[in-house]
N, CA, C and O atoms as CSV, one atom per row, in Angstrom:
chain,resi,resn,atom,element,x,y,z
A,1,MET,N,N,0.780,-1.211,0.072
A,1,MET,CA,C,0.010,0.020,-0.031
A,1,MET,C,C,0.853,1.197,-0.014
A,1,MET,O,O,0.388,2.277,-0.376
A,2,LYS,N,N,2.074,1.083,0.382
A,2,LYS,CA,C,2.984,2.264,0.334
A,2,LYS,C,C,3.140,3.107,-0.938
A,2,LYS,O,O,3.346,4.320,-0.892
A,3,ASP,N,N,3.033,2.412,-2.066
A,3,ASP,CA,C,3.034,3.061,-3.456
A,3,ASP,C,C,1.810,3.781,-3.645
A,3,ASP,O,O,1.803,4.711,-4.451
A,4,TRP,N,N,0.681,3.451,-2.954
A,4,TRP,CA,C,-0.657,4.071,-3.261
A,4,TRP,C,C,-1.098,5.063,-2.181
A,4,TRP,O,O,-1.654,6.109,-2.517
A,5,LYS,N,N,-0.894,4.802,-1.030
A,5,LYS,CA,C,-1.429,5.582,0.197
A,5,LYS,C,C,-1.265,7.112,0.146
A,5,LYS,O,O,-2.151,7.897,0.483
A,6,ASP,N,N,-0.026,7.467,-0.316
A,6,ASP,CA,C,0.353,8.904,-0.284
A,6,ASP,C,C,0.058,9.661,-1.628
A,6,ASP,O,O,0.418,10.828,-1.784
A,7,ARG,N,N,-0.536,9.031,-2.483
A,7,ARG,CA,C,-0.794,9.664,-3.876
A,7,ARG,C,C,-1.996,10.528,-3.679
A,7,ARG,O,O,-2.937,10.140,-2.986
A,8,GLY,N,N,-1.987,11.623,-4.239
A,8,GLY,CA,C,-2.996,12.778,-4.229
A,8,GLY,C,C,-4.324,12.232,-4.825
A,8,GLY,O,O,-5.393,12.715,-4.454
A,9,ASP,N,N,-4.275,11.283,-5.696
A,9,ASP,CA,C,-5.486,10.854,-6.549
A,9,ASP,C,C,-6.009,9.652,-5.845
A,9,ASP,O,O,-6.924,9.074,-6.432
A,10,VAL,N,N,-5.609,9.145,-4.682
A,10,VAL,CA,C,-6.165,8.075,-3.949
A,10,VAL,C,C,-6.906,8.428,-2.726
A,10,VAL,O,O,-6.371,9.114,-1.854
A,11,VAL,N,N,-8.122,7.988,-2.620
A,11,VAL,CA,C,-8.907,8.449,-1.401
A,11,VAL,C,C,-9.279,7.267,-0.438
A,11,VAL,O,O,-9.855,7.542,0.615
A,12,GLY,N,N,-8.980,5.977,-0.745
A,12,GLY,CA,C,-9.134,4.970,0.155
A,12,GLY,C,C,-8.765,3.658,-0.391
A,12,GLY,O,O,-8.450,3.554,-1.576
A,13,ALA,N,N,-8.786,2.682,0.379
A,13,ALA,CA,C,-8.501,1.254,-0.010
A,13,ALA,C,C,-9.266,0.280,0.913
A,13,ALA,O,O,-9.486,0.562,2.091
A,14,LEU,N,N,-9.652,-0.839,0.356
A,14,LEU,CA,C,-10.381,-1.966,0.974
A,14,LEU,C,C,-9.687,-3.261,0.701
A,14,LEU,O,O,-9.298,-3.410,-0.457
A,15,VAL,N,N,-9.475,-4.171,1.503
A,15,VAL,CA,C,-8.983,-5.412,1.310
A,15,VAL,C,C,-10.266,-6.346,1.442
A,15,VAL,O,O,-11.064,-6.189,2.366
A,16,CYS,N,N,-10.414,-7.291,0.501
A,16,CYS,CA,C,-11.504,-8.179,0.437
A,16,CYS,C,C,-11.046,-9.539,-0.085
A,16,CYS,O,O,-9.903,-9.720,-0.504
A,17,GLY,N,N,-11.976,-10.478,-0.044
A,17,GLY,CA,C,-11.798,-11.818,-0.481
A,17,GLY,C,C,-11.549,-12.682,0.665
A,17,GLY,O,O,-12.012,-12.366,1.761
A,18,SER,N,N,-10.826,-13.799,0.506
A,18,SER,CA,C,-10.711,-14.799,1.632
A,18,SER,C,C,-9.934,-14.393,2.779
A,18,SER,O,O,-10.233,-14.746,3.919
A,19,TYR,N,N,-8.880,-13.614,2.488
A,19,TYR,CA,C,-8.129,-13.144,3.695
A,19,TYR,C,C,-8.981,-12.059,4.699
A,19,TYR,O,O,-8.889,-11.991,5.925
A,20,ALA,N,N,-9.735,-11.331,3.911
A,20,ALA,CA,C,-10.582,-10.361,4.791
A,20,ALA,C,C,-11.661,-11.035,5.495
A,20,ALA,O,O,-12.035,-10.651,6.603
A,21,SER,N,N,-12.231,-12.139,4.821
A,21,SER,CA,C,-13.298,-12.886,5.549
A,21,SER,C,C,-12.738,-13.909,6.541
A,21,SER,O,O,-13.458,-14.485,7.356
A,22,GLY,N,N,-11.344,-14.120,6.428
A,22,GLY,CA,C,-10.807,-15.017,7.513
A,22,GLY,C,C,-10.808,-16.482,7.080
A,22,GLY,O,O,-10.643,-17.362,7.925
A,23,TYR,N,N,-10.982,-16.759,5.839
A,23,TYR,CA,C,-10.973,-18.048,5.334
A,23,TYR,C,C,-9.994,-18.318,4.190
A,23,TYR,O,O,-10.372,-18.974,3.220
A,24,PRO,N,N,-8.758,-17.838,4.270
A,24,PRO,CA,C,-7.716,-18.066,3.171
A,24,PRO,C,C,-7.393,-19.565,3.109
A,24,PRO,O,O,-7.419,-20.298,4.097
A,25,SER,N,N,-7.062,-19.986,1.767
A,25,SER,CA,C,-6.455,-21.339,1.449
A,25,SER,C,C,-5.071,-21.081,1.061
A,25,SER,O,O,-4.610,-19.941,1.017
A,26,LYS,N,N,-4.393,-22.154,0.774
A,26,LYS,CA,C,-2.952,-22.120,0.330
A,26,LYS,C,C,-2.911,-21.422,-0.955
A,26,LYS,O,O,-1.861,-20.844,-1.235
A,27,ARG,N,N,-3.873,-21.385,-1.769
A,27,ARG,CA,C,-3.858,-20.677,-2.993
A,27,ARG,C,C,-4.525,-19.373,-3.062
A,27,ARG,O,O,-4.709,-18.829,-4.151
A,28,SER,N,N,-4.923,-18.806,-1.875
A,28,SER,CA,C,-5.610,-17.561,-1.774
A,28,SER,C,C,-4.637,-16.424,-2.103
A,28,SER,O,O,-3.494,-16.458,-1.648
A,29,ASP,N,N,-5.031,-15.476,-2.834
A,29,ASP,CA,C,-4.403,-14.142,-3.025
A,29,ASP,C,C,-5.024,-13.088,-2.137
A,29,ASP,O,O,-6.060,-13.303,-1.508
A,30,ILE,N,N,-4.367,-11.942,-2.101
A,30,ILE,CA,C,-4.943,-10.897,-1.252
A,30,ILE,C,C,-5.548,-9.827,-2.305
A,30,ILE,O,O,-4.872,-9.247,-3.155
A,31,ASP,N,N,-6.750,-9.688,-2.129
A,31,ASP,CA,C,-7.501,-8.634,-3.072
A,31,ASP,C,C,-7.661,-7.348,-2.578
A,31,ASP,O,O,-8.234,-7.239,-1.493
A,32,ILE,N,N,-7.232,-6.242,-3.212
A,32,ILE,CA,C,-7.269,-4.953,-2.742
A,32,ILE,C,C,-7.950,-4.046,-3.703
A,32,ILE,O,O,-7.593,-4.015,-4.880
A,33,HIS,N,N,-8.954,-3.279,-3.231
A,33,HIS,CA,C,-9.519,-2.320,-4.093
A,33,HIS,C,C,-9.011,-0.965,-3.730
A,33,HIS,O,O,-9.183,-0.575,-2.575
A,34,ILE,N,N,-8.402,-0.210,-4.600
A,34,ILE,CA,C,-7.907,1.084,-4.258
A,34,ILE,C,C,-8.921,2.135,-4.964
A,34,ILE,O,O,-9.145,2.104,-6.174
A,35,ILE,N,N,-9.456,2.987,-4.152
A,35,ILE,CA,C,-10.491,4.011,-4.550
A,35,ILE,C,C,-9.731,5.252,-4.965
A,35,ILE,O,O,-9.039,5.856,-4.146
A,36,LEU,N,N,-9.846,5.637,-6.204
A,36,LEU,CA,C,-9.333,6.814,-6.685
A,36,LEU,C,C,-10.272,8.042,-6.633
A,36,LEU,O,O,-11.490,7.877,-6.570
A,37,ALA,N,N,-9.763,9.163,-6.655
A,37,ALA,CA,C,-10.651,10.339,-6.608
A,37,ALA,C,C,-11.610,10.510,-7.756
A,37,ALA,O,O,-11.358,10.020,-8.857
A,38,ASP,N,N,-12.732,11.215,-7.512
A,38,ASP,CA,C,-13.720,11.274,-8.473
A,38,ASP,C,C,-13.239,11.723,-9.870
A,38,ASP,O,O,-13.697,11.242,-10.907
A,39,HIS,N,N,-12.267,12.696,-9.828
A,39,HIS,CA,C,-11.789,13.324,-11.174
A,39,HIS,C,C,-10.891,12.334,-12.012
A,39,HIS,O,O,-10.691,12.536,-13.210
A,40,VAL,N,N,-10.384,11.304,-11.366
A,40,VAL,CA,C,-9.666,10.451,-12.260
A,40,VAL,C,C,-10.321,9.680,-13.194
A,40,VAL,O,O,-11.342,9.091,-12.841
A,41,GLU,N,N,-9.875,9.568,-14.437
A,41,GLU,CA,C,-10.559,8.894,-15.417
A,41,GLU,C,C,-9.915,7.539,-15.755
A,41,GLU,O,O,-10.589,6.700,-16.352
A,42,GLY,N,N,-8.807,7.317,-15.448
A,42,GLY,CA,C,-8.083,5.949,-15.684
A,42,GLY,C,C,-8.452,5.038,-14.545
A,42,GLY,O,O,-9.095,5.343,-13.541
A,43,ARG,N,N,-7.926,3.839,-14.874
A,43,ARG,CA,C,-8.094,2.769,-13.829
A,43,ARG,C,C,-6.860,1.808,-14.092
A,43,ARG,O,O,-6.159,1.874,-15.102
A,44,GLU,N,N,-6.696,0.969,-13.126
A,44,GLU,CA,C,-5.428,0.107,-13.137
A,44,GLU,C,C,-5.794,-1.196,-12.398
A,44,GLU,O,O,-6.487,-1.213,-11.381
A,45,ARG,N,N,-5.267,-2.295,-13.001
A,45,ARG,CA,C,-5.452,-3.485,-12.319
A,45,ARG,C,C,-4.074,-4.269,-12.412
A,45,ARG,O,O,-3.396,-4.207,-13.438
A,46,GLY,N,N,-3.697,-4.981,-11.346
A,46,GLY,CA,C,-2.395,-5.635,-11.454
A,46,GLY,C,C,-2.189,-6.620,-10.361
A,46,GLY,O,O,-3.057,-6.858,-9.521
A,47,ASN,N,N,-0.971,-7.213,-10.391
A,47,ASN,CA,C,-0.573,-8.185,-9.371
A,47,ASN,C,C,0.848,-7.929,-8.964
A,47,ASN,O,O,1.660,-7.480,-9.774
A,48,ARG,N,N,1.168,-8.213,-7.695
A,48,ARG,CA,C,2.483,-8.093,-7.183
A,48,ARG,C,C,2.632,-9.109,-6.088
A,48,ARG,O,O,1.678,-9.422,-5.375
A,49,VAL,N,N,3.814,-9.613,-5.958
A,49,VAL,CA,C,4.148,-10.473,-4.811
A,49,VAL,C,C,4.853,-9.632,-3.776
A,49,VAL,O,O,5.816,-8.933,-4.091
A,50,VAL,N,N,4.394,-9.690,-2.566
A,50,VAL,CA,C,5.041,-9.099,-1.408
A,50,VAL,C,C,5.046,-10.041,-0.295
A,50,VAL,O,O,4.022,-10.587,0.116
A,51,SER,N,N,6.234,-10.227,0.195
A,51,SER,CA,C,6.573,-11.142,1.293
A,51,SER,C,C,5.985,-12.494,0.999
A,51,SER,O,O,5.446,-13.100,1.925
A,52,GLY,N,N,6.036,-13.012,-0.173
A,52,GLY,CA,C,5.580,-14.281,-0.512
A,52,GLY,C,C,4.035,-14.409,-0.754
A,52,GLY,O,O,3.551,-15.489,-1.094
A,53,PHE,N,N,3.250,-13.256,-0.566
A,53,PHE,CA,C,1.849,-13.223,-0.833
A,53,PHE,C,C,1.577,-12.542,-2.250
A,53,PHE,O,O,2.182,-11.544,-2.640
A,54,LEU,N,N,0.614,-13.192,-2.949
A,54,LEU,CA,C,0.141,-12.588,-4.251
A,54,LEU,C,C,-0.862,-11.586,-3.878
A,54,LEU,O,O,-1.878,-11.898,-3.256
A,55,ILE,N,N,-0.581,-10.319,-4.266
A,55,ILE,CA,C,-1.578,-9.196,-4.173
A,55,ILE,C,C,-2.157,-8.914,-5.535
A,55,ILE,O,O,-1.427,-8.627,-6.484
A,56,GLU,N,N,-3.587,-9.004,-5.642
A,56,GLU,CA,C,-4.205,-8.504,-6.831
A,56,GLU,C,C,-4.955,-7.350,-6.428
A,56,GLU,O,O,-5.778,-7.382,-5.513
A,57,TYR,N,N,-4.637,-6.175,-7.206
A,57,TYR,CA,C,-5.201,-4.895,-6.820
A,57,TYR,C,C,-6.050,-4.437,-8.043
A,57,TYR,O,O,-5.844,-4.862,-9.180
A,58,PHE,N,N,-6.927,-3.624,-7.752
A,58,PHE,CA,C,-7.844,-2.931,-8.671
A,58,PHE,C,C,-7.985,-1.481,-8.195
A,58,PHE,O,O,-8.451,-1.198,-7.091
A,59,ALA,N,N,-7.579,-0.619,-9.045
A,59,ALA,CA,C,-7.660,0.812,-8.740
A,59,ALA,C,C,-8.635,1.595,-9.697
A,59,ALA,O,O,-8.357,1.793,-10.880
A,60,ASN,N,N,-9.730,1.999,-9.134
A,60,ASN,CA,C,-10.875,2.600,-9.800
A,60,ASN,C,C,-11.471,3.878,-9.097
A,60,ASN,O,O,-11.491,4.021,-7.874
A,61,PRO,N,N,-11.957,4.794,-10.013
A,61,PRO,CA,C,-12.633,5.978,-9.438
A,61,PRO,C,C,-14.106,5.512,-9.077
A,61,PRO,O,O,-14.582,4.498,-9.588
A,62,PRO,N,N,-14.818,6.310,-8.156
A,62,PRO,CA,C,-16.193,5.850,-7.740
A,62,PRO,C,C,-17.116,5.591,-9.060
A,62,PRO,O,O,-17.881,4.627,-9.093
A,63,ALA,N,N,-17.014,6.404,-10.022
A,63,ALA,CA,C,-17.878,6.201,-11.269
A,63,ALA,C,C,-17.716,4.779,-11.782
A,63,ALA,O,O,-18.711,4.172,-12.176
A,64,GLN,N,N,-16.585,4.252,-11.797
A,64,GLN,CA,C,-16.319,2.934,-12.368
A,64,GLN,C,C,-16.820,1.982,-11.467
A,64,GLN,O,O,-17.455,1.059,-11.976
A,65,ILE,N,N,-16.674,1.988,-10.161
A,65,ILE,CA,C,-17.297,1.142,-9.340
A,65,ILE,C,C,-18.735,1.060,-9.318
A,65,ILE,O,O,-19.337,0.009,-9.097
A,66,ARG,N,N,-19.341,2.280,-9.570
A,66,ARG,CA,C,-20.869,2.114,-9.719
A,66,ARG,C,C,-21.210,1.530,-11.167
A,66,ARG,O,O,-22.361,1.136,-11.358
A,67,LYS,N,N,-20.391,1.464,-12.065
A,67,LYS,CA,C,-20.607,0.895,-13.372
A,67,LYS,C,C,-20.520,-0.734,-13.154
A,67,LYS,O,O,-21.269,-1.499,-13.763
A,68,TYR,N,N,-19.617,-1.139,-12.309
A,68,TYR,CA,C,-19.391,-2.629,-11.989
A,68,TYR,C,C,-20.766,-3.047,-11.128
A,68,TYR,O,O,-21.259,-4.162,-11.297
A,69,TYR,N,N,-21.268,-2.227,-10.333
A,69,TYR,CA,C,-22.462,-2.572,-9.526
A,69,TYR,C,C,-23.622,-2.709,-10.574
A,69,TYR,O,O,-24.394,-3.667,-10.549
A,70,GLN,N,N,-23.700,-1.696,-11.495
A,70,GLN,CA,C,-24.793,-1.849,-12.483
A,70,GLN,C,C,-24.683,-3.084,-13.295
A,70,GLN,O,O,-25.671,-3.770,-13.554
A,71,GLU,N,N,-23.452,-3.378,-13.708
A,71,GLU,CA,C,-23.317,-4.505,-14.600
A,71,GLU,C,C,-23.651,-5.796,-13.785
A,71,GLU,O,O,-24.326,-6.690,-14.296
A,72,ASP,N,N,-23.178,-5.877,-12.530
A,72,ASP,CA,C,-23.600,-7.014,-11.701
A,72,ASP,C,C,-25.062,-7.153,-11.504
A,72,ASP,O,O,-25.565,-8.276,-11.476
A,73,PHE,N,N,-25.772,-6.083,-11.366
A,73,PHE,CA,C,-27.193,-6.062,-11.248
A,73,PHE,C,C,-27.816,-6.606,-12.517
A,73,PHE,O,O,-28.574,-7.575,-12.471
A,74,ASN,N,N,-27.522,-6.023,-13.596
A,74,ASN,CA,C,-27.967,-6.375,-14.872
A,74,ASN,C,C,-27.767,-7.942,-15.207
A,74,ASN,O,O,-28.586,-8.544,-15.902
A,75,ARG,N,N,-26.791,-8.465,-14.745
A,75,ARG,CA,C,-26.428,-9.852,-14.960
A,75,ARG,C,C,-26.806,-10.769,-13.774
A,75,ARG,O,O,-26.494,-11.959,-13.744
A,76,ARG,N,N,-27.426,-10.204,-12.898
A,76,ARG,CA,C,-27.936,-10.799,-11.605
A,76,ARG,C,C,-26.690,-11.523,-11.008
A,76,ARG,O,O,-26.749,-12.726,-10.754
A,77,ARG,N,N,-25.626,-10.831,-10.796
A,77,ARG,CA,C,-24.394,-11.282,-10.042
A,77,ARG,C,C,-24.266,-10.359,-8.772
A,77,ARG,O,O,-24.808,-9.258,-8.669
A,78,THR,N,N,-23.487,-10.952,-7.834
A,78,THR,CA,C,-23.316,-10.120,-6.667
A,78,THR,C,C,-21.833,-9.921,-6.284
A,78,THR,O,O,-21.507,-9.540,-5.159
A,79,MET,N,N,-20.946,-10.195,-7.269
A,79,MET,CA,C,-19.568,-10.181,-7.067
A,79,MET,C,C,-19.037,-8.829,-6.469
A,79,MET,O,O,-18.335,-8.875,-5.459
A,80,SER,N,N,-19.343,-7.647,-7.048
A,80,SER,CA,C,-18.830,-6.347,-6.611
A,80,SER,C,C,-19.407,-6.004,-5.313
A,80,SER,O,O,-18.700,-5.511,-4.434
A,81,MET,N,N,-20.737,-6.251,-5.131
A,81,MET,CA,C,-21.400,-5.925,-3.835
A,81,MET,C,C,-20.690,-6.650,-2.725
A,81,MET,O,O,-20.260,-6.020,-1.758
A,82,LEU,N,N,-20.546,-8.018,-2.835
A,82,LEU,CA,C,-20.018,-8.911,-1.775
A,82,LEU,C,C,-18.657,-8.481,-1.419
A,82,LEU,O,O,-18.294,-8.547,-0.244
A,83,GLN,N,N,-17.802,-8.005,-2.431
A,83,GLN,CA,C,-16.565,-7.668,-2.119
A,83,GLN,C,C,-16.440,-6.416,-1.242
A,83,GLN,O,O,-15.555,-6.276,-0.399
A,84,PHE,N,N,-17.407,-5.508,-1.512
A,84,PHE,CA,C,-17.402,-4.289,-0.750
A,84,PHE,C,C,-18.058,-4.398,0.584
A,84,PHE,O,O,-17.711,-3.686,1.526
A,85,LYS,N,N,-19.073,-5.351,0.672
A,85,LYS,CA,C,-19.831,-5.642,1.792
A,85,LYS,C,C,-19.070,-6.366,2.945
A,85,LYS,O,O,-19.229,-6.093,4.135
A,86,THR,N,N,-18.229,-7.315,2.462
A,86,THR,CA,C,-17.454,-8.199,3.352
A,86,THR,C,C,-16.047,-7.725,3.456
A,86,THR,O,O,-15.333,-8.295,4.281
A,87,GLY,N,N,-15.525,-6.723,2.705
A,87,GLY,CA,C,-14.256,-6.236,2.807
A,87,GLY,C,C,-13.939,-5.480,3.983
A,87,GLY,O,O,-14.846,-5.163,4.754
A,88,ARG,N,N,-12.691,-5.142,4.213
A,88,ARG,CA,C,-12.289,-4.395,5.402
A,88,ARG,C,C,-11.435,-3.190,5.038
A,88,ARG,O,O,-10.367,-3.286,4.434
A,89,ILE,N,N,-11.964,-2.085,5.435
A,89,ILE,CA,C,-11.285,-0.730,5.093
A,89,ILE,C,C,-9.925,-0.689,5.649
A,89,ILE,O,O,-9.703,-0.861,6.848
A,90,VAL,N,N,-8.927,-0.439,4.685
A,90,VAL,CA,C,-7.483,-0.295,5.067
A,90,VAL,C,C,-7.333,1.128,5.453
A,90,VAL,O,O,-6.792,1.379,6.530
A,91,PHE,N,N,-7.781,2.155,4.637
A,91,PHE,CA,C,-7.747,3.547,4.979
A,91,PHE,C,C,-8.875,4.222,4.024
A,91,PHE,O,O,-9.208,3.733,2.944
A,92,CYS,N,N,-9.368,5.305,4.525
A,92,CYS,CA,C,-10.276,6.098,3.817
A,92,CYS,C,C,-10.310,7.440,4.219
A,92,CYS,O,O,-10.756,7.771,5.317
A,93,TYR,N,N,-9.828,8.300,3.327
A,93,TYR,CA,C,-9.669,9.783,3.655
A,93,TYR,C,C,-10.916,10.638,3.724
A,93,TYR,O,O,-11.058,11.617,4.458
A,94,ILE,N,N,-11.841,10.128,2.833
A,94,ILE,CA,C,-13.175,10.933,2.701
A,94,ILE,C,C,-14.347,10.171,3.060
A,94,ILE,O,O,-15.425,10.676,2.748
A,95,GLY,N,N,-14.355,9.072,3.646
A,95,GLY,CA,C,-15.531,8.379,4.099
A,95,GLY,C,C,-16.342,7.627,2.968
A,95,GLY,O,O,-17.388,7.028,3.216
A,96,ILE,N,N,-15.805,7.702,1.765
A,96,ILE,CA,C,-16.610,7.041,0.606
A,96,ILE,C,C,-16.861,5.640,0.795
A,96,ILE,O,O,-17.934,5.166,0.422
A,97,ILE,N,N,-15.922,4.883,1.372
A,97,ILE,CA,C,-16.152,3.448,1.407
A,97,ILE,C,C,-17.203,3.046,2.297
A,97,ILE,O,O,-17.795,1.990,2.073
A,98,LYS,N,N,-17.524,3.811,3.344
A,98,LYS,CA,C,-18.583,3.460,4.322
A,98,LYS,C,C,-19.891,3.464,3.685
A,98,LYS,O,O,-20.765,2.767,4.201
A,99,TYR,N,N,-20.163,4.149,2.631
A,99,TYR,CA,C,-21.452,4.428,1.955
A,99,TYR,C,C,-21.597,3.294,0.846
A,99,TYR,O,O,-22.587,3.268,0.115
């Protein structure tokens, strides 16, 4: 998170998935959603290995996250909602993750 936390365009981060829910397996990765400021138009997705753990990260502005929610609703899926509902806030500068 060091690379992201102090950037001016980052407003929060959420860890989700099996580690956040307390049920990781030997093959689990650590999923992190990085919330970018509203004015950011780009997004990023990637993987890094840190201390032997695979980190999969998703960096998106709120508008893109809302699109994911709408796509899930249209397809009758719950993936995005569950990630945010069961995830744990790492940091949030503006309170956006609570809502």
